[in-house]
N, C-alpha and C positions, 0 to 999 in steps of 0.2 A: 624100409618104412620105419619111421621113428614113432615111439610111443609118446603120445601127447602128455602123459602123466610125468614123463621124465623132466619136463621143462616147467619151472615155476613161472607164475605170472609176473611180468615186470615191464618196465618201459624200455622197449628195444632201442629206441633212438638214444635215450640217455645212456644205456649200456655201451653203445658204440662210441659215443662222444667221450665218455669217461676213460675208455681204454685206448683211444686213438693216440698214437705216439706223436702225431703232428698237430695236436690240439693246442696250438699256441693261443694265448689270450688275444681276443679281438679278431681272430681269423674267421671269416664268415663260412658257415657250413655249405658244402655243395649238396643241394637237395637232389635226391636220387629217386626216380619213379621207375619201378619195374612193372610193366603192364603186359597183359596177354589178350589177344583177340580169341575169345572162347566161342567156338563155332563148330559147325558140322564137318564131317570128313568129306573128301571127294573134290574139294575145290582145287587142289594142286594137280588134279588130273584134267582140269578144265571143265568139270561137270558142275553146272549151276542148276541143280534140281530144285523145283519149287516145293516138293513134298517128299516124304520118305527118306529124309536125311538122317544118317547115323551120327550120334553124338557120344559114342563110347569113349572117346578120348578125354572127356571131361573128368572121368574117374582118375586120370593120371595127374590131375592138379595136386592131389594129395602128396605126390612125390616131391613137390616143391616146398613143402612145409619147412624144411630146414633153412631155406633162404630167409624166412622170417624168424623162426624159433632159435636158430643158431647165429645168424648174421645180422638180423634186425631190419630186413627189408620187407615191409608188407606189400602185398601184390594188389594191383588194380586189374579187375577182371571185366573186360568189355564183352558182354554176353549177347549173343544173337537170340532172336525169337525162338529158333529151334531148340535152344538150350533152356530158356525160361519155361517152355511148355513141355519139357520132358521130366517126368517125376524123378527118375533116377539121377539125372544130371543135377536137378535142383538140390537133391540130398548132398551131393558133393560140394556144390556152391555154398550151401548153408554151413557145412563143416569148415570150409576155408574161411568163411566170414566169422564164425563163432570161435574157432580155435586158433586162427592165424591172422585175425584182424584184417582180412582182405576186404577191399571195397568192391561192391557189386555195381557195375556200370553197364551202359547199353552200347550195343554194336549193331548197326543196321545192315543186314543183307536184304535189300528190298525185294529181291526175286523170290525169297522164301518167306516173306512176311505178308500176311493178309491185309487188305483184300487182294486176292490173286486173280490174274487173268490168264490167258493162254501163254504159257512160258515153255520154251523148249530148253534143251540142255546146253545151248550155246551161250556165249558171253551176253549178259543182260545189257539193257540200255544203261547209259550213264544217267545219274539221278537228275541232272539238269535237263535231260531230254524227256523225262517222265511228265505227265500232266501234274501240275502243282498240287491239285487237290488229292490225287492218288498218293503222291509222296507224303503229303500231310497225314493222310489216313494211315499209311503204313508206319510212319513214325509214331502216331498215336497208339496203334496196336502194339508196337514194341514197348513203349513206355508203360502202357497199361499192364502188359504181362510182367514187366519188371516190378511195378508197384505191387502187383498181386503176390509176387514171390517175396518181396522185401518188406512188405507192410510199411513202406515209406517211399518217398519220391526218389527217383534215380536222377542224379545231378551231373554225372560225367558221361561223355559220349565220344564214340569214334565211328566214322562212316566206313563201311566196307570198301575195299579197294582204294583207300585214300581219296574217295570220290567227293571232295568238298569244293564247291565254289561259293562265293560270298552270298549269293542269293539264297542259299540254304540255311545260313545261320539264323535268320529270324524265325524259321520254323522250329529250330532247336530251342530258341528262347520261349516259344509258345508252350513247350513241354517242360519248362523249368530247368533246362540245362544251364549250368553256370561255368562249366569247363568243357572245352572241346579239344580233342587230340586227333584231328583228321588231316593234319598238314604234315607232309614229309618233304623237307627241304632237299634241293638238288635233284628233284624228280619232275619230269614232264610226262604225263600219262596219255597214251594214244586215245584220241577222241575224248579226253577228259581234262582235268585241271592241270594248270601249270603252277607248281609249287617251287620252282627252281630257286628263286631269289628270296624265299621266305626266311625270316629270322631263325636262328638256332635256339634262342631262348624264348620263353613265353612273352606274349604281348596282348594288348587290349584292342580287339578289332573296333574300328570306328563305327561300323554299321550296326553293331549289336551291343549297346551299353550293358555292362555288367557281366559279359561273357569273356572269360579268359581263354585264349588259344595257347595250347601247350604242344608245340611241334615235337615230333620224334627228333632226337639229337642226331643229326647227320651233318657233318661239317666238311668243308672243302680243304684240300691241301693248301690252297692259296685263294684268297678272296679275289685277287686280280685275275687269276687264271679262270676262275668260275665265271666271273662277269664277262670276260672276253669270249669264253666258250658259248655262253648263252646268247651273246650279241651276234656272233658270227655263224652259228649253226641254225639250221631250220628246226621246226618243232619236232620232226621225226628223228633228228640227230641229237638233240640236246640231252635226252635221257641217258645216252651212252656215258655221260660224265659220271653217273652213279656207279659205274662198274670199274672206273680206273682213277677218278680224281676225288673220291669221297671216302671219308672215314666215319664209322659209327661204332657204338657199343652194342649193336644188335648181334647176338651170338650165332644166329643162322647166316647172317649176311657176311660177317667178317671173322677172321682168325683172332685168336687171343692177343697177339702183339698189336694188331690194328685196333682192337677194342681199347687196349691200354693207351695207345697213342692218341686215340680220339678223346679219351677222358682228359689226358694231360693237355692236349691242345685246346680243348674247349675251356678248361679251367684257366689256362694261361691267357686266353682271349677274353676273360671276364665272365664266362658262363656261370649262371647261378643254378641252373637245373640241368641234370643229366637224365634224359628220358629214353629208356630202351624198351624194346618189345620183342615178342615172338608170338607164334600162333599155338593155341592149345593142341591142334592136330599134329604139330611138329614134335610133340612129346610121344607120339604113338608110332612105333616102328611100322614102316611101310605106307604111312599116310601122306608122306611128303617125299619128293625125290631127294631132298637133302638129308633125310633120315630113313634110309632104306631098311634098317634092321635094328635089333636091340642094342648091338654094340654102338651104333651111331647115336641112338637115343641116349645111352649112358654117357657117351662122350659129350653130347650137347649139354646135359645136365651138369657134368663135372666142369665143363668150360665156364658155364654161367656161375656156378658156385665159386669157383676159383677167382673169377673176375670180381665178383662182389666182395669176396674176402680181401682181395688186393685193394679195392677201393677203400675199404674201411681201415686198412693198414697204411695207406698212402696219403689220404686226404682227411680233413674234417668233414664227415659226411652225415647226412640225416636222411634216412629212408622214410619216405612218405608216400601216401596214396594221392591220386589226382584230386580228390575232394579236400584233402589236407593242404595241398598246394594252393587250392583256391581260397581256403580260409586264411592262409598266410600271405597271399598275393598282395593285398593293399599295402603291406609294410615292406615289400621287397623292391619297390621302385621299378617295376616293369614298364616298358615304353608303351605309348599309344602306337597304333598301327603305323609302322615306318613307311616312308615313301618308297615306291617301287611298283613294278608291273607284275602281274600274275594273279592267280586265283587263291589268294591267301589273306 
């Protein structure tokens, strides 16, 4: 753990840009968002409890401070209701916000957000199958808890399980959301949304003026291959592409060489924003099958740190939060909702 007093206050983005050896005049910066779903433990075991959820993992967010203090990448923390209503967890959130410039954002786990009904531990309903008024109430509960913690509105959002269909976006606008990050390209979710053909860079959804959609950066090895696969396979088969034909910079999903290849390919294809994510519970040994012990947790951290260091050495980069991207978005020329099929 680093002592915060060791690091003077400065503009982390400026520091990175000044020292980047590839900072040629006129080269646009690659915006980089590092986000975490900050949530309760147990989800990777398939347990969707409505109450009594542990959030001990939130304390481990402090271990990520060097990503900001040394490398210049502020974090976006998409927090579930269970986190906002836990006093100890809120103390760690406040430390990350106040000392590391982290953005506090909202993350809906509707099964554990009041008003609650009879919920078992099995997979919950998809949000589009919930009564609309119930979903609206749960969103309002989440954002009210976030405002009470933050003493300010929460403007960035991610839906749990990437469970976003277009009908939900107007409900987000009602709560003042101006950036959503609930779209995961090249995925088709069982009984849920089809995000397969979603763009890799942010875009403006036509159905919700003023809302920017910022997908997780997941790209195909070949655009043509991806379109053919989506066209020829059924809904239950299309998601298999995610496991063999996709690249991302997400440190739990892909190895370091794949992460670097994803960044290179995305930048080469004209990408303006690289958005990567992980779950807060993946910082906790034993809370995820991908992180069974302390050795695996340490390896995950070092992989993420090394990748972000490599980004800063390789490209002109600007580490930003989701809300900072939304502020910059009008000047970045993002497209209106592109033509295509799917729930994005």
